[in-house]
C-alpha positions in Angstrom: 56.5 216.5 90.5 53.6 218.2 90.3 53.0 216.6 87.0 54.4 213.4 88.8 51.6 213.5 91.7 49.1 214.5 89.0 49.9 210.7 87.1 49.6 209.1 90.5 46.5 210.5 91.4 44.8 210.4 87.7 46.1 206.2 87.8 44.4 205.9 91.0 41.5 207.4 90.3 41.7 205.1 87.1 42.6 202.2 89.4 39.5 202.6 91.6 37.1 202.9 88.9 37.8 200.2 87.7 37.6 197.9 90.2 34.7 199.5 90.8 33.3 198.8 88.0 34.6 195.9 87.4 32.9 194.6 90.7 30.0 195.8 90.0 29.2 194.4 86.4 30.2 190.9 87.4 29.3 190.8 91.1 31.3 187.6 91.4 29.7 185.7 94.7 32.5 184.6 96.7 31.5 181.6 98.9 33.4 182.4 102.2 31.6 185.2 102.9 28.5 184.3 101.4 28.6 188.3 99.9 28.3 189.7 96.7 31.3 192.1 95.2 29.0 193.4 93.1 27.5 195.1 96.0 30.9 196.8 97.8 31.0 199.2 95.7 27.6 200.6 96.1 28.1 200.6 99.6 31.6 202.4 99.6 29.9 205.2 97.1 26.8 205.3 98.8 28.9 207.6 101.5 29.7 210.1 98.7 26.2 210.0 98.1 25.0 211.1 101.2 27.6 214.0 101.4 26.5 215.2 97.8 22.6 214.5 97.1 21.4 217.9 97.6 24.0 218.9 95.4 22.9 216.1 91.9 20.9 218.2 89.2 17.4 217.7 90.0 16.7 215.9 86.5 19.2 213.0 87.3 16.6 213.1 90.8 13.5 212.5 88.1 15.3 209.8 86.5 15.2 207.9 89.2 12.3 208.4 90.1 10.8 207.8 86.2 13.3 205.0 86.7 11.3 203.0 90.0 8.1 203.8 89.0 8.5 202.0 85.7 10.6 199.1 87.3 7.8 199.3 90.5 4.9 198.9 88.5 5.8 196.3 86.4 6.8 194.3 89.3 3.4 195.4 91.2 1.5 193.8 88.0 3.5 190.4 87.9 2.6 189.9 91.8 -0.7 190.8 91.0 -1.4 188.3 87.8 0.8 185.5 90.3 -1.3 185.6 93.1 -4.9 185.9 90.5 -2.7 182.5 89.2 -2.2 181.3 92.1 1.2 180.4 91.3 4.3 180.3 93.2 6.9 182.4 91.2 7.5 185.7 92.1 11.0 186.1 90.1 9.9 188.3 87.5 9.1 190.5 90.5 12.1 190.4 92.3 13.7 191.0 89.3 11.9 194.9 88.6 12.8 195.7 92.8 16.4 194.7 92.0 16.8 197.2 88.7 15.5 199.9 91.8 17.4 198.7 94.2 20.8 197.3 92.8 21.0 198.3 89.3 19.2 202.0 89.1 20.5 203.3 93.1 23.3 201.5 92.6 24.3 202.7 89.3 23.6 206.2 90.4 25.9 206.0 93.4 28.4 204.7 91.2 27.6 207.3 88.4 28.1 210.1 91.2 31.0 208.8 92.5 32.8 208.8 89.0 32.2 212.7 88.8 33.8 213.0 92.2 36.8 211.1 91.5 37.5 212.3 87.8 34.9 214.6 85.9 36.6 213.5 82.4 36.0 209.7 83.6 32.4 211.4 81.7 34.1 211.1 78.5 31.6 208.7 77.3 35.2 207.1 75.3 36.8 207.0 78.6 34.2 205.4 80.0 34.0 202.6 77.0 37.6 202.3 77.4 37.1 201.1 81.4 34.6 199.0 79.7 37.0 197.6 77.8 39.5 196.8 80.5 37.4 195.2 82.4 36.4 192.7 79.9 39.6 192.5 78.6 40.7 191.6 82.7 37.7 189.0 83.0 38.6 187.0 79.3 42.3 187.1 81.0 40.5 185.1 83.9 38.5 183.2 81.6 41.8 181.4 79.3 43.5 181.2 82.7 40.8 179.2 84.4 41.0 177.3 80.9 44.5 176.4 80.7 45.6 175.9 83.9 43.3 173.9 86.4 44.7 174.9 89.3 43.4 178.9 88.9 40.2 177.3 88.1 40.0 175.5 90.7 40.6 178.0 92.8 38.2 180.6 90.9 35.6 177.4 91.7 36.1 177.0 95.6 35.9 181.0 96.5 32.9 181.6 94.4 29.3 180.4 95.0 28.3 177.6 92.6 25.3 179.4 90.2 23.4 178.4 87.4 23.0 175.3 84.8 26.4 174.5 84.0 28.8 172.4 86.0 32.0 174.9 86.1 34.0 172.0 88.1 33.9 169.2 85.2 33.3 170.8 82.0 35.7 172.9 80.2 33.3 176.3 80.1 34.3 178.5 82.2 33.2 181.7 84.0 36.0 183.6 85.4 35.9 185.8 88.3 32.0 186.5 87.5 28.5 185.3 89.2 27.6 183.1 86.7 29.0 182.1 83.1 26.1 181.1 80.1 25.0 183.2 77.6 24.7 185.9 79.6 28.2 186.3 80.1 29.5 185.4 76.9 26.8 188.3 75.6 28.4 191.0 77.7 31.8 189.9 76.8 31.6 190.1 73.0 31.3 194.0 73.7 34.9 193.0 74.1 34.5 193.0 69.5 32.1 195.8 69.9 34.1 198.3 71.6 37.7 197.8 70.3 35.5 198.4 66.9 34.0 201.4 68.0 37.7 203.3 68.9 38.8 201.5 65.5 36.6 203.5 64.1 37.8 206.5 65.8 41.7 205.5 65.4 42.2 205.7 69.2 43.5 203.7 72.0 44.7 200.8 68.7 46.6 198.7 71.3 44.1 198.4 73.7 41.7 197.3 71.3 43.6 195.0 69.1 44.4 193.3 72.5 40.8 193.4 73.8 39.8 192.1 70.7 41.6 188.9 70.4 41.5 187.9 73.5 37.8 188.2 74.8 36.8 186.2 71.0 39.4 183.7 72.2 38.1 183.2 76.0 34.2 183.6 74.3 34.8 180.2 72.9 35.2 178.5 76.1 32.2 180.3 77.8 29.0 180.2 75.4 27.7 181.0 72.0 25.4 183.3 71.8 28.6 185.8 72.1 30.3 183.7 69.5 26.6 184.6 67.2 27.5 188.3 68.6 30.8 188.7 67.7 30.4 187.8 64.1 26.9 190.3 64.2 29.2 192.8 65.3 32.0 192.1 62.7 29.2 192.0 59.6 27.5 195.1 61.2 31.5 196.9 60.9 31.9 195.0 57.7 28.9 197.2 56.0 30.3 200.4 57.5 33.8 200.6 56.9 34.0 198.0 53.8 37.8 199.2 52.8 39.1 199.5 56.6 37.3 196.2 58.1 38.4 193.4 56.0 41.9 194.3 56.1 41.5 194.7 59.7 40.3 191.4 60.1 43.2 189.9 58.4 45.5 190.9 60.4 43.9 190.0 64.1 43.5 186.5 62.3 47.1 186.4 61.6 47.3 187.2 65.1 45.1 184.5 66.6 47.0 181.6 64.5 50.7 183.3 66.3 48.6 182.8 69.6 47.1 179.5 68.4 50.6 178.0 67.5 52.5 179.4 71.3 49.2 177.7 72.9 49.9 174.7 71.2 53.7 174.6 72.6 53.2 175.1 76.0 49.8 173.3 76.5 49.8 170.7 73.8 47.4 168.7 76.2 44.8 171.5 76.6 44.7 172.3 72.5 44.4 168.6 71.8 41.3 168.8 73.8 40.4 172.0 72.7 39.9 170.6 68.7 38.8 167.6 69.6 35.7 169.0 72.3 35.9 172.8 72.2 35.8 173.4 68.9 33.0 171.1 67.7 30.7 172.4 70.7 32.1 176.4 69.9 31.7 176.4 66.4 28.7 173.5 66.0 26.8 176.3 63.4 29.8 176.0 61.1 30.7 172.0 61.1 27.0 171.7 60.5 26.6 173.8 57.8 29.6 172.2 56.1 28.2 168.9 56.5 24.6 168.5 56.3 24.0 172.2 54.7 22.2 173.6 58.1 23.0 176.3 61.0 20.9 174.5 63.5 22.4 173.6 67.1 22.0 171.8 69.4 21.1 174.9 71.4 18.9 176.9 68.4 17.2 173.4 68.6 16.2 173.6 72.0 15.2 177.2 72.1 12.5 176.7 69.4 10.9 173.8 71.2 10.4 176.5 73.9 9.0 180.1 71.5 5.5 179.2 72.1 2.8 181.2 74.3 -0.2 180.4 76.1 -3.3 179.2 74.1 -5.5 180.6 76.2 -6.7 184.0 75.3 -7.0 185.3 78.9 -3.5 183.8 79.8 -2.2 185.5 76.8 -3.4 189.1 77.4 -2.9 189.5 81.5 0.0 186.6 81.8 0.0 183.4 83.8 2.4 184.7 86.6 5.6 181.9 86.5 8.8 182.9 85.2 10.9 180.3 85.5 8.1 177.4 86.7 6.0 175.5 84.2 2.3 176.6 84.9 -1.5 175.5 84.4 0.2 173.1 82.0 2.0 175.4 79.6 5.6 174.5 79.6 9.0 176.5 80.6 10.9 178.3 78.4 13.9 180.3 77.9 12.9 182.8 75.7 13.1 186.1 77.0 10.1 187.5 75.7 8.0 184.4 75.8 9.0 184.6 79.6 8.2 188.5 80.2 4.8 187.8 78.1 4.2 184.7 80.5 4.7 186.6 83.7 2.7 190.3 82.6 1.0 189.3 79.5 1.5 190.7 75.7 0.1 194.1 75.9 2.2 194.9 79.2 5.5 193.1 77.2 4.9 195.3 74.8 4.8 198.4 76.4 8.0 197.0 78.3 10.2 196.4 75.2 9.0 199.6 73.5 9.6 201.6 76.5 12.9 200.2 76.5 13.8 200.5 73.2 12.6 204.4 73.0 14.9 205.2 76.0 18.3 203.4 74.4 17.2 205.8 70.6 16.6 208.7 72.7 20.2 208.8 73.9 20.6 210.1 70.6 18.9 213.2 71.6 22.1 214.0 73.9 25.5 212.1 72.1 27.0 212.2 68.8 26.2 210.9 65.6 29.4 208.8 65.3 29.0 206.9 68.9 25.5 206.6 68.1 26.3 204.9 64.8 29.2 203.0 65.5 28.2 201.8 68.7 24.3 202.2 69.9 22.5 201.2 66.7 24.5 198.1 66.8 24.4 197.4 70.1 20.2 197.4 70.4 19.9 195.2 67.6 22.3 192.8 69.4 20.0 193.0 72.3 16.7 192.8 71.2 18.0 190.1 68.6 19.4 187.8 71.6 16.9 188.4 73.9 14.9 186.0 72.2 17.3 183.1 73.5 16.8 185.2 77.4 16.1 188.0 79.2 19.4 189.4 79.4 18.3 193.1 79.3 17.1 192.9 82.6 18.8 190.7 84.1 22.5 189.6 84.8 25.4 191.5 83.1 23.8 193.3 80.5 21.3 195.4 82.3 24.2 195.7 85.1 26.0 197.7 81.9 22.9 199.3 80.7 21.7 200.9 83.9 25.3 202.2 84.8 25.3 203.4 81.1 22.1 205.6 81.4 23.7 207.1 84.6 26.9 208.2 83.3 25.2 209.5 80.7 21.9 211.2 82.7 25.6 212.8 84.5 26.4 214.1 81.5 23.4 215.1 80.3 22.2 217.5 83.1 25.3 218.2 84.7 27.2 219.2 81.9 31.0 217.0 82.5 30.3 214.6 79.6 33.5 214.9 76.8 31.7 213.8 74.2 30.0 216.7 73.2 33.0 217.8 72.6 34.1 215.4 69.9 33.1 215.1 66.2 
């Protein structure tokens, strides 16, 4: 009976943690309540923080202060430039303030709740396992929304419209999340990296295989950034494990083919639409490569026109105070790097990104070599490569995942509860 009771409690704790992490990272906003569900786990977890705040290690509190000071400094810098340039665009300032009020404090209270609910969740592999399940569930939401019109209609009825993509009529879907497109697809690409990481450790094989296949399939109808990121992760692992990964990919391709045949049998019209409309869009890079000898896509062509910097030296050095709008003859850009430079100026933008990179690389000092080499390095590289397209690092899903990962590791580092110190 004791084992059964312990098992039930263990399952219950994992379920609550999964729900909290899922809602926090994806932050779906309900139209009928006008409420972001990502705030729910923060509010609930805050009660635990109020009780335990004095017990939290002083070093973790210092990390919160550092994080907050870092974000507020850039928020104030951006606000000053915006006011000086007489530009009505405080988006970057609000994003930095959000990093304090939602991401830093939210991740602190959520990480503290996870610690209080079950300490062995602080094993870094277990945390990534929870993230893998979150991505798997979201991938299932996405695929169901694509294949079942009624389910898609239900989701779009209860969710607030967001972004510049029409999720009601187009073939692209966002599942149960705040937005879709490139931001969601890049985050869902972690559904490839995490299983590959587990495969390198020979852990949770069937969960990894399922997440790997389903996340790739779902990403096809979300965004092409995620598809390119998946390709990068696979190539990275082929170099690390040249004997094992190719054989694994062959098996996965066979599994994907079986799934394709089953879908073709149950959803013939949808699969015909997929082959005629979705595949040419999703794999435009490969179609262009075979037909034109070029890997360009319509998105990459658009991005090239946006990779420009202010010509005026003062505007380049101090910034123009704009994030989303054209200003003083300077056309707006989607690129994360360009947006940051235009918001706060080139010198501060360099400091901003170098600081984040240094903080990520510093994780190596309190994690094991395997985690650093097989997860963190490809994650960091992809993060800074795709920042060229949009500001993923400090916006949307990836930002919330990053902040939560940091605080999970902080609790492990300073309170000595994390399990990665025990693994090779």
